[in-house]
A tleap script that builds the chain and sets N, CA, C and O, in Angstrom:
source leaprc.protein.ff14SB
mol = sequence {
  NMET GLY GLY SER ALA LEU PHE PHE ASP SER
  LEU LEU GLY ALA LEU ALA GLY LEU ALA ALA
  TYR GLY TRP MET PHE TRP LEU GLY HIE MET
  GLY GLY GLY ASP VAL LYS LEU LEU MET ALA
  LEU GLY ALA LEU GLY GLY THR ARG PHE ALA
  LEU GLU THR GLY LEU LEU ALA VAL PHE ILE
  GLY GLY ALA ILE ALA LEU VAL ALA LEU VAL
  PHE THR GLY ARG ILE VAL SER PHE ALA ARG
  ARG LEU TRP TRP PHE VAL GLN THR LEU VAL
  ALA ARG GLU LEU GLU ALA GLU ALA PRO LYS
  LEU ASP LYS SER TRP THR MET PRO PHE GLY
  VAL SER ILE ALA ALA ALA ALA ALA LEU VAL
  VAL PHE ALA ASP PRO LEU SER TRP LEU GLY
  VAL ARG PRO CTRP
}
set mol.1.N position { -7.368 -27.384 12.425 }
set mol.1.CA position { -6.512 -27.820 13.491 }
set mol.1.C position { -6.561 -26.855 14.676 }
set mol.1.O position { -6.426 -27.280 15.824 }
set mol.2.N position { -6.750 -25.576 14.412 }
set mol.2.CA position { -6.751 -24.598 15.492 }
set mol.2.C position { -8.137 -24.302 16.033 }
set mol.2.O position { -8.287 -23.515 16.967 }
set mol.3.N position { -9.129 -24.914 15.465 }
set mol.3.CA position { -10.485 -24.707 15.952 }
set mol.3.C position { -11.071 -23.386 15.509 }
set mol.3.O position { -10.575 -22.742 14.584 }
set mol.4.N position { -12.130 -22.996 16.183 }
set mol.4.CA position { -12.854 -21.796 15.788 }
set mol.4.C position { -12.052 -20.522 16.041 }
set mol.4.O position { -12.223 -19.541 15.318 }
set mol.5.N position { -11.188 -20.515 17.045 }
set mol.5.CA position { -10.392 -19.320 17.312 }
set mol.5.C position { -9.465 -19.020 16.138 }
set mol.5.O position { -9.359 -17.869 15.715 }
set mol.6.N position { -8.798 -20.035 15.613 }
set mol.6.CA position { -7.912 -19.846 14.478 }
set mol.6.C position { -8.698 -19.491 13.214 }
set mol.6.O position { -8.232 -18.703 12.391 }
set mol.7.N position { -9.884 -20.070 13.062 }
set mol.7.CA position { -10.730 -19.744 11.917 }
set mol.7.C position { -11.107 -18.268 11.942 }
set mol.7.O position { -11.021 -17.592 10.917 }
set mol.8.N position { -11.521 -17.761 13.098 }
set mol.8.CA position { -11.925 -16.360 13.179 }
set mol.8.C position { -10.734 -15.419 13.053 }
set mol.8.O position { -10.871 -14.314 12.529 }
set mol.9.N position { -9.563 -15.846 13.530 }
set mol.9.CA position { -8.366 -15.029 13.345 }
set mol.9.C position { -8.020 -14.935 11.858 }
set mol.9.O position { -7.645 -13.867 11.375 }
set mol.10.N position { -8.144 -16.046 11.134 }
set mol.10.CA position { -7.902 -16.026 9.691 }
set mol.10.C position { -8.933 -15.169 8.967 }
set mol.10.O position { -8.597 -14.422 8.048 }
set mol.11.N position { -10.173 -15.281 9.383 }
set mol.11.CA position { -11.231 -14.481 8.770 }
set mol.11.C position { -10.994 -12.993 9.010 }
set mol.11.O position { -11.147 -12.184 8.094 }
set mol.12.N position { -10.626 -12.632 10.227 }
set mol.12.CA position { -10.343 -11.227 10.521 }
set mol.12.C position { -9.116 -10.729 9.767 }
set mol.12.O position { -9.073 -9.572 9.347 }
set mol.13.N position { -8.122 -11.589 9.593 }
set mol.13.CA position { -6.938 -11.213 8.820 }
set mol.13.C position { -7.278 -10.941 7.361 }
set mol.13.O position { -6.792 -9.979 6.767 }
set mol.14.N position { -8.125 -11.806 6.789 }
set mol.14.CA position { -8.554 -11.590 5.404 }
set mol.14.C position { -9.375 -10.308 5.281 }
set mol.14.O position { -9.221 -9.561 4.314 }
set mol.15.N position { -10.234 -10.056 6.243 }
set mol.15.CA position { -11.039 -8.827 6.216 }
set mol.15.C position { -10.163 -7.588 6.412 }
set mol.15.O position { -10.445 -6.533 5.844 }
set mol.16.N position { -9.103 -7.712 7.212 }
set mol.16.CA position { -8.173 -6.583 7.386 }
set mol.16.C position { -7.472 -6.273 6.070 }
set mol.16.O position { -7.287 -5.107 5.724 }
set mol.17.N position { -7.080 -7.311 5.335 }
set mol.17.CA position { -6.474 -7.103 4.018 }
set mol.17.C position { -7.440 -6.445 3.053 }
set mol.17.O position { -7.050 -5.575 2.274 }
set mol.18.N position { -8.703 -6.859 3.101 }
set mol.18.CA position { -9.720 -6.244 2.255 }
set mol.18.C position { -9.940 -4.786 2.638 }
set mol.18.O position { -10.071 -3.927 1.766 }
set mol.19.N position { -9.981 -4.508 3.925 }
set mol.19.CA position { -10.191 -3.124 4.374 }
set mol.19.C position { -9.004 -2.235 4.017 }
set mol.19.O position { -9.181 -1.063 3.684 }
set mol.20.N position { -7.790 -2.793 4.086 }
set mol.20.CA position { -6.595 -1.993 3.825 }
set mol.20.C position { -6.482 -1.600 2.354 }
set mol.20.O position { -6.120 -0.465 2.047 }
set mol.21.N position { -6.786 -2.523 1.441 }
set mol.21.CA position { -6.559 -2.255 0.025 }
set mol.21.C position { -7.818 -2.305 -0.832 }
set mol.21.O position { -7.781 -1.894 -1.992 }
set mol.22.N position { -8.915 -2.792 -0.301 }
set mol.22.CA position { -10.134 -2.933 -1.098 }
set mol.22.C position { -10.644 -1.622 -1.649 }
set mol.22.O position { -11.111 -1.567 -2.786 }
set mol.23.N position { -10.562 -0.571 -0.863 }
set mol.23.CA position { -11.064 0.725 -1.307 }
set mol.23.C position { -10.268 1.245 -2.495 }
set mol.23.O position { -10.821 1.935 -3.351 }
set mol.24.N position { -8.963 0.921 -2.560 }
set mol.24.CA position { -8.162 1.362 -3.711 }
set mol.24.C position { -8.563 0.606 -4.974 }
set mol.24.O position { -8.511 1.155 -6.075 }
set mol.25.N position { -8.966 -0.662 -4.811 }
set mol.25.CA position { -9.462 -1.419 -5.955 }
set mol.25.C position { -10.774 -0.823 -6.441 }
set mol.25.O position { -10.971 -0.659 -7.645 }
set mol.26.N position { -11.663 -0.500 -5.527 }
set mol.26.CA position { -12.967 0.045 -5.919 }
set mol.26.C position { -12.837 1.413 -6.579 }
set mol.26.O position { -13.681 1.786 -7.393 }
set mol.27.N position { -11.794 2.164 -6.240 }
set mol.27.CA position { -11.555 3.451 -6.886 }
set mol.27.C position { -10.790 3.306 -8.202 }
set mol.27.O position { -10.637 4.279 -8.941 }
set mol.28.N position { -10.313 2.102 -8.495 }
set mol.28.CA position { -9.598 1.859 -9.734 }
set mol.28.C position { -8.116 2.136 -9.684 }
set mol.28.O position { -7.469 2.222 -10.728 }
set mol.29.N position { -7.557 2.280 -8.481 }
set mol.29.CA position { -6.135 2.588 -8.345 }
set mol.29.C position { -5.276 1.353 -8.130 }
set mol.29.O position { -4.049 1.451 -8.141 }
set mol.30.N position { -5.891 0.196 -7.935 }
set mol.30.CA position { -5.147 -1.021 -7.645 }
set mol.30.C position { -5.875 -2.197 -8.268 }
set mol.30.O position { -7.099 -2.193 -8.398 }
set mol.31.N position { -5.106 -3.194 -8.649 }
set mol.31.CA position { -5.704 -4.385 -9.234 }
set mol.31.C position { -6.271 -5.319 -8.169 }
set mol.31.O position { -5.872 -5.273 -7.005 }
set mol.32.N position { -7.197 -6.158 -8.586 }
set mol.32.CA position { -7.825 -7.087 -7.663 }
set mol.32.C position { -6.873 -8.156 -7.143 }
set mol.32.O position { -7.052 -8.658 -6.033 }
set mol.33.N position { -5.861 -8.509 -7.938 }
set mol.33.CA position { -4.895 -9.504 -7.494 }
set mol.33.C position { -4.095 -9.048 -6.297 }
set mol.33.O position { -3.763 -9.849 -5.424 }
set mol.34.N position { -3.781 -7.757 -6.249 }
set mol.34.CA position { -3.042 -7.215 -5.105 }
set mol.34.C position { -3.884 -7.301 -3.832 }
set mol.34.O position { -3.377 -7.638 -2.762 }
set mol.35.N position { -5.157 -6.997 -3.962 }
set mol.35.CA position { -6.067 -7.077 -2.808 }
set mol.35.C position { -6.184 -8.526 -2.339 }
set mol.35.O position { -6.139 -8.809 -1.142 }
set mol.36.N position { -6.332 -9.429 -3.293 }
set mol.36.CA position { -6.455 -10.844 -2.933 }
set mol.36.C position { -5.176 -11.377 -2.301 }
set mol.36.O position { -5.235 -12.214 -1.400 }
set mol.37.N position { -4.025 -10.905 -2.759 }
set mol.37.CA position { -2.762 -11.331 -2.164 }
set mol.37.C position { -2.685 -10.908 -0.706 }
set mol.37.O position { -2.314 -11.709 0.152 }
set mol.38.N position { -3.031 -9.657 -0.415 }
set mol.38.CA position { -2.994 -9.204 0.971 }
set mol.38.C position { -4.047 -9.921 1.814 }
set mol.38.O position { -3.812 -10.203 2.989 }
set mol.39.N position { -5.197 -10.217 1.227 }
set mol.39.CA position { -6.216 -10.973 1.963 }
set mol.39.C position { -5.717 -12.387 2.287 }
set mol.39.O position { -5.934 -12.882 3.393 }
set mol.40.N position { -5.060 -13.027 1.337 }
set mol.40.CA position { -4.528 -14.370 1.573 }
set mol.40.C position { -3.439 -14.346 2.641 }
set mol.40.O position { -3.397 -15.219 3.507 }
set mol.41.N position { -2.561 -13.350 2.581 }
set mol.41.CA position { -1.530 -13.230 3.603 }
set mol.41.C position { -2.151 -12.959 4.965 }
set mol.41.O position { -1.677 -13.474 5.977 }
set mol.42.N position { -3.217 -12.146 4.996 }
set mol.42.CA position { -3.913 -11.888 6.253 }
set mol.42.C position { -4.577 -13.134 6.801 }
set mol.42.O position { -4.606 -13.345 8.013 }
set mol.43.N position { -5.113 -13.964 5.913 }
set mol.43.CA position { -5.720 -15.215 6.363 }
set mol.43.C position { -4.671 -16.157 6.941 }
set mol.43.O position { -4.958 -16.904 7.877 }
set mol.44.N position { -3.468 -16.129 6.396 }
set mol.44.CA position { -2.402 -16.989 6.903 }
set mol.44.C position { -1.767 -16.439 8.178 }
set mol.44.O position { -1.447 -17.199 9.092 }
set mol.45.N position { -1.584 -15.119 8.240 }
set mol.45.CA position { -0.836 -14.536 9.351 }
set mol.45.C position { -1.654 -13.817 10.399 }
set mol.45.O position { -1.141 -13.520 11.479 }
set mol.46.N position { -2.905 -13.532 10.115 }
set mol.46.CA position { -3.735 -12.833 11.082 }
set mol.46.C position { -3.855 -11.348 10.788 }
set mol.46.O position { -3.251 -10.825 9.852 }
set mol.47.N position { -4.641 -10.694 11.605 }
set mol.47.CA position { -4.962 -9.280 11.412 }
set mol.47.C position { -3.732 -8.386 11.495 }
set mol.47.O position { -3.502 -7.562 10.610 }
set mol.48.N position { -2.949 -8.541 12.542 }
set mol.48.CA position { -1.781 -7.682 12.736 }
set mol.48.C position { -0.800 -7.844 11.577 }
set mol.48.O position { -0.242 -6.865 11.084 }
set mol.49.N position { -0.598 -9.086 11.150 }
set mol.49.CA position { 0.315 -9.342 10.031 }
set mol.49.C position { -0.178 -8.665 8.761 }
set mol.49.O position { 0.617 -8.084 8.023 }
set mol.50.N position { -1.476 -8.732 8.498 }
set mol.50.CA position { -2.035 -8.112 7.292 }
set mol.50.C position { -1.870 -6.597 7.335 }
set mol.50.O position { -1.507 -5.988 6.329 }
set mol.51.N position { -2.130 -5.991 8.473 }
set mol.51.CA position { -2.032 -4.536 8.572 }
set mol.51.C position { -0.588 -4.054 8.508 }
set mol.51.O position { -0.300 -3.047 7.861 }
set mol.52.N position { 0.324 -4.763 9.173 }
set mol.52.CA position { 1.737 -4.383 9.103 }
set mol.52.C position { 2.272 -4.555 7.687 }
set mol.52.O position { 3.006 -3.701 7.189 }
set mol.53.N position { 1.907 -5.653 7.041 }
set mol.53.CA position { 2.357 -5.886 5.672 }
set mol.53.C position { 1.786 -4.826 4.736 }
set mol.53.O position { 2.509 -4.301 3.888 }
set mol.54.N position { 0.516 -4.506 4.874 }
set mol.54.CA position { -0.104 -3.488 4.033 }
set mol.54.C position { 0.536 -2.125 4.207 }
set mol.54.O position { 0.752 -1.412 3.227 }
set mol.55.N position { 0.841 -1.754 5.437 }
set mol.55.CA position { 1.465 -0.461 5.706 }
set mol.55.C position { 2.878 -0.408 5.142 }
set mol.55.O position { 3.252 0.563 4.485 }
set mol.56.N position { 3.652 -1.436 5.395 }
set mol.56.CA position { 5.026 -1.465 4.911 }
set mol.56.C position { 5.083 -1.540 3.388 }
set mol.56.O position { 5.986 -0.966 2.778 }
set mol.57.N position { 4.138 -2.234 2.767 }
set mol.57.CA position { 4.105 -2.349 1.307 }
set mol.57.C position { 3.898 -0.989 0.648 }
set mol.57.O position { 4.416 -0.748 -0.443 }
set mol.58.N position { 3.153 -0.106 1.290 }
set mol.58.CA position { 2.955 1.235 0.736 }
set mol.58.C position { 4.287 1.983 0.669 }
set mol.58.O position { 4.575 2.652 -0.323 }
set mol.59.N position { 5.096 1.870 1.720 }
set mol.59.CA position { 6.394 2.554 1.721 }
set mol.59.C position { 7.364 1.930 0.724 }
set mol.59.O position { 8.090 2.644 0.033 }
set mol.60.N position { 7.377 0.611 0.649 }
set mol.60.CA position { 8.244 -0.062 -0.321 }
set mol.60.C position { 7.801 0.275 -1.741 }
set mol.60.O position { 8.636 0.554 -2.602 }
set mol.61.N position { 6.500 0.253 -1.990 }
set mol.61.CA position { 5.983 0.606 -3.312 }
set mol.61.C position { 6.307 2.035 -3.685 }
set mol.61.O position { 6.621 2.317 -4.842 }
set mol.62.N position { 6.237 2.944 -2.723 }
set mol.62.CA position { 6.601 4.333 -2.985 }
set mol.62.C position { 8.060 4.486 -3.354 }
set mol.62.O position { 8.407 5.259 -4.246 }
set mol.63.N position { 8.917 3.745 -2.664 }
set mol.63.CA position { 10.350 3.791 -2.977 }
set mol.63.C position { 10.621 3.228 -4.367 }
set mol.63.O position { 11.412 3.790 -5.124 }
set mol.64.N position { 9.968 2.123 -4.703 }
set mol.64.CA position { 10.139 1.534 -6.038 }
set mol.64.C position { 9.628 2.501 -7.104 }
set mol.64.O position { 10.268 2.672 -8.142 }
set mol.65.N position { 8.490 3.128 -6.858 }
set mol.65.CA position { 7.936 4.078 -7.827 }
set mol.65.C position { 8.852 5.280 -8.013 }
set mol.65.O position { 9.025 5.768 -9.130 }
set mol.66.N position { 9.434 5.754 -6.926 }
set mol.66.CA position { 10.349 6.893 -7.026 }
set mol.66.C position { 11.573 6.536 -7.858 }
set mol.66.O position { 12.006 7.328 -8.695 }
set mol.67.N position { 12.129 5.362 -7.637 }
set mol.67.CA position { 13.274 4.908 -8.436 }
set mol.67.C position { 12.867 4.767 -9.898 }
set mol.67.O position { 13.618 5.157 -10.792 }
set mol.68.N position { 11.684 4.213 -10.145 }
set mol.68.CA position { 11.208 4.056 -11.526 }
set mol.68.C position { 10.993 5.410 -12.188 }
set mol.68.O position { 11.290 5.566 -13.372 }
set mol.69.N position { 10.482 6.391 -11.450 }
set mol.69.CA position { 10.312 7.739 -12.010 }
set mol.69.C position { 11.643 8.352 -12.396 }
set mol.69.O position { 11.750 9.010 -13.431 }
set mol.70.N position { 12.647 8.142 -11.579 }
set mol.70.CA position { 13.978 8.691 -11.886 }
set mol.70.C position { 14.545 8.032 -13.137 }
set mol.70.O position { 15.039 8.724 -14.027 }
set mol.71.N position { 14.481 6.710 -13.216 }
set mol.71.CA position { 15.103 6.003 -14.336 }
set mol.71.C position { 14.340 6.143 -15.646 }
set mol.71.O position { 14.922 5.968 -16.717 }
set mol.72.N position { 13.044 6.455 -15.582 }
set mol.72.CA position { 12.288 6.653 -16.822 }
set mol.72.C position { 12.237 8.123 -17.238 }
set mol.72.O position { 11.672 8.451 -18.281 }
set mol.73.N position { 12.817 9.004 -16.436 }
set mol.73.CA position { 12.855 10.414 -16.777 }
set mol.73.C position { 11.547 11.153 -16.521 }
set mol.73.O position { 11.333 12.231 -17.076 }
set mol.74.N position { 10.685 10.606 -15.707 }
set mol.74.CA position { 9.391 11.239 -15.423 }
set mol.74.C position { 9.372 11.994 -14.096 }
set mol.74.O position { 8.326 12.503 -13.694 }
set mol.75.N position { 10.488 12.071 -13.424 }
set mol.75.CA position { 10.507 12.650 -12.089 }
set mol.75.C position { 10.210 14.155 -12.111 }
set mol.75.O position { 9.566 14.668 -11.195 }
set mol.76.N position { 10.663 14.855 -13.132 }
set mol.76.CA position { 10.450 16.306 -13.195 }
set mol.76.C position { 8.975 16.619 -13.392 }
set mol.76.O position { 8.426 17.470 -12.693 }
set mol.77.N position { 8.326 15.943 -14.333 }
set mol.77.CA position { 6.903 16.207 -14.552 }
set mol.77.C position { 6.079 15.783 -13.339 }
set mol.77.O position { 5.093 16.438 -13.001 }
set mol.78.N position { 6.470 14.703 -12.688 }
set mol.78.CA position { 5.773 14.286 -11.477 }
set mol.78.C position { 5.926 15.326 -10.376 }
set mol.78.O position { 4.958 15.651 -9.689 }
set mol.79.N position { 7.131 15.845 -10.205 }
set mol.79.CA position { 7.376 16.852 -9.167 }
set mol.79.C position { 6.580 18.128 -9.447 }
set mol.79.O position { 6.068 18.754 -8.519 }
set mol.80.N position { 6.475 18.509 -10.703 }
set mol.80.CA position { 5.683 19.699 -11.051 }
set mol.80.C position { 4.205 19.501 -10.720 }
set mol.80.O position { 3.562 20.368 -10.128 }
set mol.81.N position { 3.679 18.332 -11.120 }
set mol.81.CA position { 2.267 18.054 -10.815 }
set mol.81.C position { 2.031 17.983 -9.311 }
set mol.81.O position { 1.009 18.469 -8.826 }
set mol.82.N position { 2.948 17.394 -8.574 }
set mol.82.CA position { 2.808 17.304 -7.117 }
set mol.82.C position { 2.871 18.684 -6.485 }
set mol.82.O position { 2.091 18.988 -5.582 }
set mol.83.N position { 3.799 19.529 -6.951 }
set mol.83.CA position { 3.923 20.881 -6.418 }
set mol.83.C position { 2.647 21.692 -6.691 }
set mol.83.O position { 2.190 22.435 -5.823 }
set mol.84.N position { 2.080 21.554 -7.879 }
set mol.84.CA position { 0.848 22.266 -8.193 }
set mol.84.C position { -0.289 21.784 -7.292 }
set mol.84.O position { -1.086 22.593 -6.815 }
set mol.85.N position { -0.368 20.491 -7.061 }
set mol.85.CA position { -1.401 19.945 -6.182 }
set mol.85.C position { -1.260 20.497 -4.769 }
set mol.85.O position { -2.258 20.868 -4.150 }
set mol.86.N position { -0.053 20.556 -4.257 }
set mol.86.CA position { 0.174 21.103 -2.910 }
set mol.86.C position { -0.208 22.574 -2.868 }
set mol.86.O position { -0.796 23.029 -1.887 }
set mol.87.N position { 0.117 23.326 -3.920 }
set mol.87.CA position { -0.262 24.735 -3.966 }
set mol.87.C position { -1.774 24.913 -3.947 }
set mol.87.O position { -2.281 25.822 -3.289 }
set mol.88.N position { -2.502 24.055 -4.663 }
set mol.88.CA position { -3.958 24.187 -4.677 }
set mol.88.C position { -4.562 23.838 -3.318 }
set mol.88.O position { -5.658 24.296 -2.996 }
set mol.89.N position { -3.873 23.049 -2.532 }
set mol.89.CA position { -4.365 22.749 -1.189 }
set mol.89.C position { -4.130 23.905 -0.231 }
set mol.89.O position { -4.933 24.139 0.673 }
set mol.90.N position { -3.025 24.634 -0.425 }
set mol.90.CA position { -2.633 25.693 0.509 }
set mol.90.C position { -3.270 27.035 0.149 }
set mol.90.O position { -3.809 27.717 1.021 }
set mol.91.N position { -3.213 27.415 -1.117 }
set mol.91.CA position { -3.693 28.731 -1.546 }
set mol.91.C position { -5.200 28.684 -1.782 }
set mol.91.O position { -5.683 27.895 -2.594 }
set mol.92.N position { -5.920 29.513 -1.085 }
set mol.92.CA position { -7.379 29.543 -1.194 }
set mol.92.C position { -7.861 30.058 -2.548 }
set mol.92.O position { -8.929 29.664 -3.016 }
set mol.93.N position { -7.077 30.941 -3.183 }
set mol.93.CA position { -7.523 31.516 -4.442 }
set mol.93.C position { -7.385 30.545 -5.624 }
set mol.93.O position { -7.979 30.767 -6.678 }
set mol.94.N position { -6.615 29.489 -5.453 }
set mol.94.CA position { -6.481 28.489 -6.509 }
set mol.94.C position { -7.543 27.415 -6.347 }
set mol.94.O position { -7.891 27.023 -5.233 }
set mol.95.N position { -8.044 26.954 -7.466 }
set mol.95.CA position { -9.058 25.899 -7.429 }
set mol.95.C position { -8.371 24.560 -7.145 }
set mol.95.O position { -7.405 24.193 -7.813 }
set mol.96.N position { -8.879 23.843 -6.153 }
set mol.96.CA position { -8.291 22.545 -5.786 }
set mol.96.C position { -8.396 21.583 -6.967 }
set mol.96.O position { -9.440 21.449 -7.604 }
set mol.97.N position { -7.295 20.937 -7.226 }
set mol.97.CA position { -7.239 20.032 -8.364 }
set mol.97.C position { -6.507 18.763 -7.944 }
set mol.97.O position { -5.347 18.812 -7.537 }
set mol.98.N position { -7.180 17.648 -8.043 }
set mol.98.CA position { -6.551 16.371 -7.715 }
set mol.98.C position { -5.597 15.973 -8.834 }
set mol.98.O position { -5.883 16.218 -10.006 }
set mol.99.N position { -4.475 15.368 -8.489 }
set mol.99.CA position { -3.554 14.942 -9.544 }
set mol.99.C position { -4.200 13.901 -10.450 }
set mol.99.O position { -4.922 13.015 -9.991 }
set mol.100.N position { -3.928 14.025 -11.727 }
set mol.100.CA position { -4.477 13.070 -12.696 }
set mol.100.C position { -3.594 11.831 -12.756 }
set mol.100.O position { -2.367 11.918 -12.712 }
set mol.101.N position { -4.238 10.689 -12.856 }
set mol.101.CA position { -3.498 9.441 -12.935 }
set mol.101.C position { -3.062 9.178 -14.357 }
set mol.101.O position { -3.823 9.392 -15.300 }
set mol.102.N position { -1.846 8.717 -14.510 }
set mol.102.CA position { -1.331 8.325 -15.814 }
set mol.102.C position { -1.558 6.827 -15.956 }
set mol.102.O position { -0.768 6.022 -15.462 }
set mol.103.N position { -2.641 6.457 -16.635 }
set mol.103.CA position { -3.006 5.045 -16.770 }
set mol.103.C position { -2.030 4.272 -17.658 }
set mol.103.O position { -2.033 3.041 -17.654 }
set mol.104.N position { -1.197 4.984 -18.419 }
set mol.104.CA position { -0.253 4.283 -19.285 }
set mol.104.C position { 0.942 3.749 -18.502 }
set mol.104.O position { 1.686 2.904 -18.998 }
set mol.105.N position { 1.124 4.242 -17.277 }
set mol.105.CA position { 2.264 3.826 -16.471 }
set mol.105.C position { 1.756 3.171 -15.203 }
set mol.105.O position { 1.219 3.843 -14.322 }
set mol.106.N position { 1.923 1.879 -15.110 }
set mol.106.CA position { 1.481 1.149 -13.926 }
set mol.106.C position { 2.655 0.384 -13.333 }
set mol.106.O position { 3.698 0.220 -13.965 }
set mol.107.N position { 2.462 -0.073 -12.114 }
set mol.107.CA position { 3.508 -0.790 -11.413 }
set mol.107.C position { 2.898 -2.023 -10.757 }
set mol.107.O position { 1.834 -1.926 -10.145 }
set mol.108.N position { 3.546 -3.182 -10.872 }
set mol.108.CA position { 3.017 -4.370 -10.191 }
set mol.108.C position { 3.237 -4.253 -8.678 }
set mol.108.O position { 4.364 -4.375 -8.197 }
set mol.109.N position { 2.167 -4.020 -7.948 }
set mol.109.CA position { 2.286 -3.776 -6.512 }
set mol.109.C position { 2.476 -5.069 -5.721 }
set mol.109.O position { 2.857 -5.027 -4.551 }
set mol.110.N position { 2.217 -6.208 -6.345 }
set mol.110.CA position { 2.403 -7.486 -5.670 }
set mol.110.C position { 3.837 -7.699 -5.218 }
set mol.110.O position { 4.079 -8.361 -4.208 }
set mol.111.N position { 4.795 -7.140 -5.960 }
set mol.111.CA position { 6.202 -7.240 -5.576 }
set mol.111.C position { 6.418 -6.531 -4.240 }
set mol.111.O position { 7.122 -7.047 -3.371 }
set mol.112.N position { 5.823 -5.364 -4.074 }
set mol.112.CA position { 5.950 -4.616 -2.825 }
set mol.112.C position { 5.286 -5.362 -1.673 }
set mol.112.O position { 5.819 -5.394 -0.564 }
set mol.113.N position { 4.136 -5.956 -1.930 }
set mol.113.CA position { 3.430 -6.698 -0.884 }
set mol.113.C position { 4.257 -7.912 -0.459 }
set mol.113.O position { 4.385 -8.187 0.734 }
set mol.114.N position { 4.819 -8.637 -1.427 }
set mol.114.CA position { 5.624 -9.809 -1.107 }
set mol.114.C position { 6.885 -9.426 -0.335 }
set mol.114.O position { 7.260 -10.108 0.619 }
set mol.115.N position { 7.538 -8.342 -0.742 }
set mol.115.CA position { 8.733 -7.880 -0.031 }
set mol.115.C position { 8.386 -7.450 1.384 }
set mol.115.O position { 9.128 -7.735 2.324 }
set mol.116.N position { 7.265 -6.769 1.537 }
set mol.116.CA position { 6.837 -6.331 2.864 }
set mol.116.C position { 6.512 -7.526 3.756 }
set mol.116.O position { 6.864 -7.538 4.936 }
set mol.117.N position { 5.849 -8.518 3.200 }
set mol.117.CA position { 5.519 -9.715 3.985 }
set mol.117.C position { 6.785 -10.410 4.452 }
set mol.117.O position { 6.870 -10.837 5.603 }
set mol.118.N position { 7.767 -10.526 3.575 }
set mol.118.CA position { 9.028 -11.157 3.963 }
set mol.118.C position { 9.726 -10.355 5.055 }
set mol.118.O position { 10.273 -10.932 5.995 }
set mol.119.N position { 9.712 -9.037 4.940 }
set mol.119.CA position { 10.330 -8.209 5.976 }
set mol.119.C position { 9.609 -8.341 7.317 }
set mol.119.O position { 10.252 -8.416 8.364 }
set mol.120.N position { 8.294 -8.369 7.287 }
set mol.120.CA position { 7.540 -8.494 8.533 }
set mol.120.C position { 7.820 -9.850 9.189 }
set mol.120.O position { 7.948 -9.933 10.410 }
set mol.121.N position { 7.915 -10.900 8.388 }
set mol.121.CA position { 8.168 -12.232 8.945 }
set mol.121.C position { 9.577 -12.339 9.513 }
set mol.121.O position { 9.761 -12.815 10.634 }
set mol.122.N position { 10.575 -11.897 8.745 }
set mol.122.CA position { 11.958 -12.152 9.123 }
set mol.122.C position { 12.633 -11.028 9.895 }
set mol.122.O position { 13.577 -11.290 10.641 }
set mol.123.N position { 12.185 -9.788 9.744 }
set mol.123.CA position { 12.906 -8.679 10.357 }
set mol.123.C position { 12.080 -7.868 11.334 }
set mol.123.O position { 12.654 -7.181 12.179 }
set mol.124.N position { 10.762 -7.914 11.260 }
set mol.124.CA position { 9.862 -7.114 12.092 }
set mol.124.C position { 10.326 -5.661 12.160 }
set mol.124.O position { 10.671 -5.168 13.234 }
set mol.125.N position { 10.334 -4.968 11.005 }
set mol.125.CA position { 10.925 -3.630 10.938 }
set mol.125.C position { 10.208 -2.581 11.779 }
set mol.125.O position { 10.843 -1.623 12.221 }
set mol.126.N position { 8.916 -2.729 12.011 }
set mol.126.CA position { 8.210 -1.713 12.793 }
set mol.126.C position { 8.671 -1.714 14.246 }
set mol.126.O position { 8.651 -0.665 14.890 }
set mol.127.N position { 9.086 -2.860 14.781 }
set mol.127.CA position { 9.569 -2.886 16.161 }
set mol.127.C position { 10.943 -2.235 16.254 }
set mol.127.O position { 11.275 -1.642 17.281 }
set mol.128.N position { 11.752 -2.336 15.189 }
set mol.128.CA position { 13.054 -1.678 15.187 }
set mol.128.C position { 12.908 -0.168 15.249 }
set mol.128.O position { 13.711 0.520 15.879 }
set mol.129.N position { 11.884 0.337 14.594 }
set mol.129.CA position { 11.653 1.780 14.570 }
set mol.129.C position { 10.949 2.268 15.824 }
set mol.129.O position { 10.778 3.474 16.008 }
set mol.130.N position { 10.546 1.367 16.672 }
set mol.130.CA position { 9.799 1.748 17.871 }
set mol.130.C position { 8.365 2.064 17.577 }
set mol.130.O position { 7.675 2.655 18.408 }
set mol.131.N position { 7.890 1.674 16.385 }
set mol.131.CA position { 6.513 1.937 15.979 }
set mol.131.C position { 5.680 0.710 16.284 }
set mol.131.O position { 6.025 -0.395 15.866 }
set mol.132.N position { 4.626 0.886 16.981 }
set mol.132.CA position { 3.685 -0.189 17.271 }
set mol.132.C position { 2.299 0.381 17.092 }
set mol.132.O position { 1.666 0.784 18.068 }
set mol.133.N position { 1.794 0.427 15.814 }
set mol.133.CA position { 0.522 1.094 15.564 }
set mol.133.C position { -0.689 0.380 16.148 }
set mol.133.O position { -1.753 0.990 16.263 }
set mol.134.N position { -0.566 -0.889 16.521 }
set mol.134.CA position { -1.692 -1.608 17.108 }
set mol.134.C position { -1.199 -2.576 18.132 }
set mol.134.O position { -1.996 -3.284 18.746 }
savepdb mol mol.pdb
quit
């Protein structure tokens, strides 16, 4: 219905979703369904919508993960590992060590993506903050 302009906008939106989260899938940090969800949302809403949703979903997912760490009692061990990682980045005499992933504890990131998409559609939170990254 929108012709070639709308087709290319949808294509660019899907590619923006792939670029935003595809690399995390290839590294094994995210499931393929999450990437496909953001690609589908990008195809429906366009490039800007995909990028805003992807950015906001990271913050929402981080907040959910932090709450989950507190309620499962893993916050102390996480804070210790994070502090050690920061020390290895700052102190030259320490060998840099990337934090190890706990594969036994995962989180469905699709919930964060869906919440972010709803916020972008109904509230446009980045404009409230005065942030306009693109």
